[in-house]
N, C-alpha and C positions, 0 to 999 in steps of 0.2 A: 856213847856215840850211837845215834839212831841211824839205822839203815833201812831203806825201803827197796824192795825188789818186785817189779812187775813181771807178770807172766801171762801166758794165754793168748798172746797175739797170733794172728794167722791170716791167711788169705781165704776169703769166703765170697760166696755169690750174693748178689742182690736179693734181699728178702731173708737172708739167713740170720742165724743167731750165733753169738759168741759170748763166752764168759771170761773176763779178765780177773786176775787176782793181784793184790798187792800184799806182800808179806813184810811185816815189820819186825825188825830185830833190835835188840838193845832194850832200853828201859821204857819203851812205849807201852802205854796202857790206856785205860778209859779216860784218863785225864787229857788225852791228846785228841785234837781235831784232825780229821783226815778228809782229803778231797781228791777228786779226779779232774784232770785236765787233758787236753789233747792239742796237738799242733799239726796241721796239714802243711804240706810243702808250699812255701811261698805265702803262708798266712800267719797271722798272729796266734799266739797261744790262746786257747779258749777254755774257760772254766765250765765244767759240766755240773758241778754240785759238790756237796760235802756232807759229812756225818759227824756229829759231835759224840762225845763219849757216852752219852745217855741214849744214843740211837736216833736222835732227831735228824731228819734228812731234809736237805734242800736241793732242788734240781733247777738247772737252767731251763728256760722255756724250750730251748733247741732240742733237748733230749727227753723232756717230760713226757711220759706215756710210753716211750720205747725202751728207755734205759732204767735199770733198777739197781740201787746200791744196797749192799748188805754188809754188816760189820759183825765180826766175831771177836770180841775182846779177849776171850779165853785163848784164842789162837793167834791173836794179833794180826788179823787179816781183814782186808777190805776188798769186797768183790764188786764187780760191775757186770751185770747181765745186760747184754745188748740184743735187742730183737728188731726184726724188720729193717735190717741194715741197708743203707743206701750208699751209693758211690761217694757221696760227700762225707760219709763217716770215715773215709780213708784218712789215717793220721797216725802219728806216734802218740800213744796214750801214756800219761804219767800220773802217778799218785804223789801226794805231798802231805806234809803233816807238821804240826807244832802243838805245843801245850795250848790248850784251849784258852788259858788265862791271857795269852798274848795274841789271840786271834779275835777279830771282831765278829759279830753275828754274820752268818753267811760268808765265812772266811774265804770261800772259793772265789768270791768277787774281788778279793784283795790278795792276789798271789804273792805279792812282795812280803806279806806278813808270815808266809809259810816258810819255815826254815829248812825242813828236810824234804828232799826230792829223790825219787828213783830215777833210773836211767831210761825208763820207757820200754814199751813193747809195741811193735808195729801191727796195725790192723789195716788190711787192704780189702776193699770191697769192689768186686768187679761184676760186670753184667754177664 
């Protein structure tokens, strides 16, 4: 059984930075694709990007340049460094994962293919 637990969510001011972490337990390893999503109140879930087991990263245009993913396969963690935060970044942030073999390229664009999801961590950005 794979479990994902996000942490690091907080309330920050506009322009601030925050680092989120997704800790994976169970049999997850570099064979697994991992991705970040977020969902703001009243809006659809948005894919932000993902990382395959070999460290190849793909970002959504909406976060490219401000957000950085990093993966530590030894620790089974996926981090999300967020800089220059804006009020529109306010959302619940989720990580998701599945064996890469079952995920298409840029799997973050196809959330229905990702089997394992965390419960999320809240980020609130205020002026």
